[in-house]
C-alpha positions in Angstrom: 106.2 157.6 22.5 103.0 156.0 23.9 104.3 152.6 22.8 107.5 153.1 24.8 105.6 154.2 27.9 103.4 151.1 27.6 106.5 148.8 27.3 108.0 150.5 30.4 104.9 150.1 32.4 104.6 146.5 31.4 108.2 145.9 32.4 107.8 147.6 35.8 104.6 145.6 36.5 106.4 142.3 35.6 109.3 143.3 37.9 106.8 144.0 40.7 105.1 140.7 40.2 108.4 138.9 40.2 109.4 140.6 43.5 106.2 139.6 45.1 106.5 136.0 44.0 110.1 135.8 45.0 110.1 137.4 48.4 106.6 137.2 50.0 106.1 134.5 52.5 102.9 132.4 52.3 100.2 133.6 54.6 99.9 132.2 58.1 97.1 129.5 58.1 93.8 130.7 59.5 91.2 128.2 58.5 89.9 127.6 62.0 88.0 129.5 64.8 86.1 129.1 68.0 82.7 130.0 69.3 84.0 130.7 72.7 85.0 134.3 73.6 88.6 133.4 73.8 90.8 130.6 72.5 94.3 129.7 71.7 96.4 126.8 70.4 100.1 126.9 71.1 103.0 124.6 70.0 104.3 123.3 73.3 107.8 122.8 71.9 108.4 126.2 70.2 105.9 128.4 72.1 104.5 129.7 68.8 100.9 130.8 68.9 99.3 129.0 66.0 95.8 130.6 66.4 94.5 133.1 68.9 91.3 134.9 69.6 91.2 137.6 72.3 94.3 135.9 73.8 95.3 138.8 76.1 91.8 139.5 77.5 91.5 138.2 81.1 88.6 136.0 82.2 87.8 134.0 85.3 89.6 130.7 84.9 87.4 128.5 87.1 89.0 125.1 87.8 91.7 125.2 85.2 93.4 127.1 88.0 94.2 123.7 89.5 96.9 123.1 86.8 99.0 125.8 88.3 98.3 124.5 91.8 99.4 121.0 90.8 102.6 122.4 89.2 103.6 124.1 92.4 102.8 120.9 94.4 104.9 118.6 92.2 107.8 121.1 92.3 107.8 121.2 96.1 106.6 117.8 97.4 107.2 114.1 97.1 104.2 112.0 96.1 104.3 109.8 99.2 104.0 112.7 101.7 100.8 112.8 103.8 98.3 115.6 103.3 95.9 116.4 106.2 92.5 118.0 105.5 92.2 120.8 108.0 89.0 122.6 108.9 90.2 125.6 107.0 90.8 123.5 103.9 87.3 122.0 104.2 85.5 125.3 104.9 87.3 127.6 102.4 85.0 126.8 99.6 81.7 128.2 98.4 78.6 126.7 99.9 77.4 125.3 96.5 80.8 123.9 95.4 80.1 120.4 96.8 82.3 117.8 98.3 82.8 115.1 95.7 84.7 112.6 97.9 82.6 113.2 101.0 85.8 114.3 102.9 85.7 115.4 106.5 88.1 117.4 108.7 91.0 115.2 109.7 91.0 113.0 106.6 94.4 112.2 105.3 95.7 111.1 101.9 99.0 111.0 100.0 100.0 114.0 97.9 99.6 111.6 94.9 96.0 110.8 95.8 95.2 114.4 96.5 96.7 115.4 93.0 94.5 112.8 91.3 91.4 114.0 93.0 92.4 117.6 92.2 93.1 117.0 88.4 90.7 114.3 87.4 87.5 115.3 89.3 88.4 118.8 90.5 88.0 118.5 94.3 88.3 122.0 95.7 89.1 120.8 99.2 92.1 119.0 97.8 93.3 122.3 96.3 93.1 124.0 99.7 94.7 121.0 101.6 97.6 120.8 99.1 98.2 124.6 99.3 98.4 124.4 103.1 100.7 121.4 102.9 103.1 123.2 100.5 103.1 126.7 102.0 101.7 126.4 105.5 98.6 128.4 104.7 96.5 129.3 101.7 97.5 133.0 101.3 101.2 132.1 101.3 100.5 129.5 98.6 98.6 132.1 96.5 101.8 134.3 96.7 103.7 131.4 95.3 101.2 131.1 92.5 101.5 134.7 91.4 105.3 134.5 91.7 105.3 131.4 89.5 103.2 133.0 86.7 105.5 136.0 86.7 108.5 133.6 86.3 106.7 132.0 83.3 106.2 135.4 81.6 102.5 135.8 82.3 101.4 139.5 82.3 97.6 139.5 82.0 96.7 137.3 85.0 96.3 137.2 88.8 95.2 134.4 91.2 93.7 134.7 94.7 92.9 131.1 95.5 94.2 127.6 94.5 90.9 126.0 93.5 89.6 128.5 90.9 86.5 129.4 92.8 85.1 132.9 92.4 87.4 135.8 93.3 87.3 139.5 92.6 90.8 139.5 91.0 91.1 135.9 89.9 91.5 136.3 86.2 93.7 134.7 83.4 94.2 135.3 79.7 94.3 132.4 77.2 97.9 133.2 76.4 99.0 133.1 80.0 97.1 129.9 80.6 98.8 128.3 77.7 102.2 129.3 79.2 101.2 127.7 82.5 99.9 124.6 80.8 103.1 124.3 78.6 105.2 124.4 81.8 102.9 122.0 83.7 102.8 119.3 81.0 106.6 119.5 80.6 106.7 118.0 84.1 106.7 114.3 83.7 105.0 113.6 87.1 102.2 116.0 86.5 101.7 114.8 82.9 101.5 111.2 84.1 98.7 112.0 86.7 96.8 114.2 84.3 96.8 111.6 81.5 95.5 108.8 83.6 91.8 108.2 82.9 90.9 106.6 86.2 92.3 106.4 89.7 91.4 104.8 93.1 92.4 106.6 96.3 93.1 104.9 99.6 90.3 104.7 102.3 89.1 107.9 104.0 86.5 108.3 106.8 83.4 108.1 104.5 85.1 105.8 101.9 86.4 102.9 104.0 87.0 100.8 100.9 88.6 103.7 99.0 86.9 105.2 96.0 87.4 105.1 92.2 86.7 107.9 89.8 87.2 108.9 86.1 88.5 112.1 84.5 85.9 114.7 83.6 87.8 115.8 80.4 85.7 114.2 77.6 88.3 114.7 74.8 90.4 112.1 76.6 88.0 109.2 76.5 84.8 108.0 74.8 82.0 105.5 75.2 81.0 106.3 71.6 83.4 106.1 68.7 81.4 108.7 66.7 81.4 111.3 69.6 82.3 114.8 68.4 83.8 115.4 71.8 86.6 112.8 71.6 90.1 113.4 70.2 92.5 110.5 70.0 95.6 112.7 70.2 94.5 114.3 73.4 96.6 113.2 76.3 95.8 115.4 79.3 94.0 118.5 80.4 91.5 120.1 82.8 87.9 121.3 82.7 86.4 124.2 84.6 83.0 125.8 85.1 81.6 128.7 87.0 78.5 130.8 86.1 80.8 133.8 85.9 83.5 132.0 83.9 81.4 129.9 81.6 83.1 126.7 80.5 86.9 126.7 80.5 89.1 124.0 79.1 92.8 123.2 78.8 94.0 120.3 76.6 97.4 118.9 75.9 97.8 116.6 72.8 100.6 114.7 71.1 100.8 113.5 67.5 103.7 112.6 65.2 106.3 113.8 67.8 104.6 117.2 68.1 102.9 118.6 71.2 100.1 121.2 71.3 98.3 123.0 74.1 94.9 124.6 73.7 92.9 126.9 76.0 89.2 127.8 75.8 87.8 130.6 78.0 84.2 131.7 78.4 83.0 128.7 76.3 79.6 127.2 75.9 78.4 123.8 77.2 79.6 121.0 75.0 80.7 123.4 72.3 83.9 124.2 74.2 85.1 120.6 73.6 84.4 121.0 69.9 86.3 124.3 69.9 89.4 122.7 71.5 89.3 119.8 69.1 89.1 122.1 66.1 92.1 124.1 67.3 94.2 121.1 67.8 93.3 119.5 64.5 94.2 122.8 62.8 97.5 122.9 64.7 98.6 119.3 63.7 97.3 119.7 60.1 98.8 123.0 59.1 102.2 123.3 60.7 105.5 121.5 61.2 108.5 121.9 63.5 112.2 122.2 62.9 114.9 121.7 65.5 116.9 124.9 65.4 120.4 123.5 66.1 120.1 121.1 63.2 119.6 123.9 60.6 121.1 127.1 62.1 124.7 127.8 61.1 125.0 131.6 61.6 127.1 132.7 64.5 128.6 129.2 65.0 130.6 128.6 61.8 133.6 130.3 60.3 136.4 132.1 61.9 134.7 135.5 62.5 134.4 137.3 65.8 131.1 138.0 67.4 130.8 140.7 70.0 128.3 139.8 72.8 127.8 142.2 75.6 131.2 143.7 75.1 133.2 140.5 74.7 134.5 139.1 71.5 133.9 135.4 70.8 135.1 133.2 67.9 132.3 131.4 66.1 134.1 128.2 66.7 133.6 128.8 70.5 129.8 129.0 70.2 126.9 126.6 69.8 123.2 126.7 69.4 121.1 125.3 72.3 120.0 121.8 71.4 116.4 120.6 71.7 114.7 124.0 70.8 112.3 124.3 67.9 110.6 126.7 65.6 107.1 126.2 64.0 106.3 127.0 60.4 103.4 126.6 58.1 103.7 123.4 56.1 104.5 125.2 52.9 107.4 127.2 54.5 110.9 126.1 55.1 113.6 127.2 57.6 115.0 129.8 55.4 111.7 131.7 55.5 112.2 132.5 59.1 113.8 135.8 60.1 116.4 135.7 62.8 117.2 138.4 65.4 120.1 138.1 67.9 119.5 139.9 71.1 120.2 140.0 74.8 118.6 137.4 77.1 115.4 138.9 78.5 115.6 139.7 82.1 114.2 137.0 84.4 114.4 134.3 81.7 115.7 131.0 82.9 118.7 129.9 80.8 121.7 127.6 80.9 124.8 129.0 82.7 126.7 129.2 79.4 124.0 131.1 77.5 125.3 134.4 76.0 122.4 135.7 73.9 119.0 134.7 72.6 118.1 133.9 69.0 114.5 134.9 68.1 112.8 133.6 65.0 109.8 135.3 63.4 107.6 134.6 60.4 105.5 137.5 59.0 106.2 139.4 62.2 105.0 136.5 64.4 107.4 134.9 66.9 107.8 131.2 66.0 110.6 130.0 68.2 113.7 130.9 70.3 117.0 129.4 71.3 120.0 130.4 73.2 123.4 131.1 71.7 125.8 129.5 74.1 129.5 129.2 74.8 130.9 125.7 74.4 132.8 126.1 77.6 130.9 126.1 80.8 131.8 128.9 83.2 133.7 127.9 86.3 131.5 127.5 89.4 133.3 128.5 92.7 133.3 126.0 95.5 131.1 126.8 98.5 130.7 125.6 102.0 127.6 124.4 103.8 126.4 128.0 104.2 126.8 128.8 100.5 130.0 130.9 101.1 132.9 130.6 98.6 135.8 128.5 99.9 139.4 128.5 98.9 141.6 131.5 98.3 139.8 134.8 97.4 140.7 138.3 96.4 140.0 141.3 98.7 136.6 141.7 97.1 135.6 138.1 97.9 136.0 136.8 94.4 137.8 133.5 93.8 141.6 133.9 93.4 142.7 133.4 89.8 146.2 133.3 88.3 145.7 136.8 87.0 144.6 138.2 90.4 147.3 136.5 92.5 150.0 139.1 91.6 148.0 141.9 93.2 146.6 140.5 96.3 149.0 142.2 98.6 150.9 139.1 99.9 154.7 139.3 99.6 156.7 141.6 97.3 155.6 139.7 94.1 152.1 138.7 95.2 153.1 135.3 96.6 151.8 134.4 100.1 155.0 132.6 101.0 157.3 135.2 99.6 158.5 133.3 96.6 159.4 135.3 93.5 157.6 135.2 90.2 160.3 133.0 88.8 159.9 130.5 91.7 156.2 130.5 91.1 156.7 129.9 87.4 159.0 127.0 88.2 156.5 125.5 90.6 153.8 125.6 87.9 155.8 123.2 85.7 156.5 119.5 86.0 160.2 118.6 85.2 161.0 115.2 83.7 164.4 114.3 82.3 165.5 118.0 82.3 162.6 119.3 80.2 159.8 121.4 81.5 156.2 120.4 80.7 153.5 123.0 81.5 150.9 121.3 83.7 148.2 124.0 83.5 147.5 123.7 79.7 147.3 119.9 80.0 144.8 120.2 82.8 142.7 122.8 80.9 142.6 120.6 77.8 141.6 117.6 79.8 138.8 119.6 81.5 137.5 120.9 78.2 137.4 117.4 76.8 135.6 116.1 79.9 133.1 119.0 79.7 132.4 118.4 76.0 131.9 114.7 76.6 129.6 115.4 79.5 127.6 117.9 77.4 127.2 115.4 74.6 126.3 112.7 77.0 123.7 114.9 78.8 122.1 115.8 75.4 121.9 112.2 74.3 120.5 111.1 77.7 117.9 113.9 77.7 116.7 113.0 74.3 116.6 109.3 75.2 114.6 110.0 78.4 112.1 112.2 76.4 111.7 109.5 73.8 111.2 106.9 76.4 108.6 109.0 78.3 106.7 109.7 75.0 106.8 106.0 74.1 105.6 105.1 77.6 102.7 107.5 77.5 101.6 106.2 74.1 101.8 102.6 75.3 99.7 103.4 78.4 97.2 105.1 76.2 97.1 102.2 73.7 96.5 99.8 76.6 93.6 101.9 77.8 92.2 101.9 74.3 92.6 98.1 74.1 90.8 97.6 77.4 87.9 99.7 76.1 87.9 98.1 72.7 88.8 101.3 70.9 92.3 100.6 69.6 91.1 99.7 66.1 89.2 103.0 65.8 92.1 105.0 67.2 94.4 103.5 64.6 91.9 104.2 61.8 91.6 107.9 62.8 95.4 108.2 63.2 95.9 106.8 59.7 93.3 109.2 58.2 95.1 112.1 59.8 98.5 111.1 58.5 97.0 110.8 55.0 95.5 114.3 55.2 98.9 115.8 56.1 
């Protein structure tokens, strides 16, 4: 009897071990850390948090605030517009915050020059002047800032000035700041300005010959190839410092077609650069991305029906949003990700033909999302100059459709000119040689083909533009490295990183 019990226990233990081996996902990598109070590294393509420490605790952001300011400026202005430095813009700074460009009331510069002075050397007066230029006054611009972060999904943060100087309620979490930076560096104009190492602005009152300056973000450049504060993959970012905030830092990096954003809050002098570098090395070393549409077949294949918000759709009528990614540890494949189909979260920006959201998780961690979309774009009613719908409408103001025309109250059969239903049917056909050819189906098929061709063309064009932009930024960076004599060292470090991965 004892022998039988032992055999049974051995069998059960073997089964348990088999189940663990077969079904347990590998652990999420964690071989990194920061000395700062708070830090995060996020994949900019998928939005997956690769590492986080106190990421929902709010801290004073200091000058990394200016990334949000710059994002609103590029979304609302042209670069060649003229910014005037008012007395309010000059005086709405703390007494010890300085005036790095020796600006005076009445000075003018282009939006582009003001953005360079804002992002490369953190001129507080430029933040105020740009805020006034965009919104008319600083408080109105601050309202735009808080509306923007709500739109981006930030829940832990609040801003009360555009420069990042001290404020009683000016606080941001590492997670929220990563969302802001992710949106900012997806803007090609802002990324171009933030990634330039130097810039020369046009003449001002106290700089009649103009003035040149260099970025303060030490991970982006080096005068010493062995510097622990230099990271070749770093492309853009922003530094910040206040006594209350400590050292703050945002960094955006690109390597092997992947993009990362890191945020350091309440950091220590010099160490905060090391913290950011460690997080990004960890992110590039330990993870890989998969484009969802290239691997996902659920909901979009077969002949089954899928009910979305009360409407049945054939799988053949649906598609996965292209250009969306999920992030997994290097030793995990697409099949390891768990999929949930749900409603599109309220307030989330999405394509007009999006029907639901696919959410992927790995060990209970969100690693990517994509929209499930109809292949057919919804009809957009024509509008006049005032935004009112034009053409025939129903009594409730909705556009007139073939199904609604029969009940609009015009004529005995719903026809405005009194024609019968048979007359209307005859008018909807084109007669050739005694045979009737329905015109409407032909038009619909033609429109569907045109829409499909346009969608494919748009996807190919977007990917081409993104590839061109990435190649352009890499070439610009390579030229800068050539000019400083660092290209050979850059190539050596890049080759070492590729061999490690």
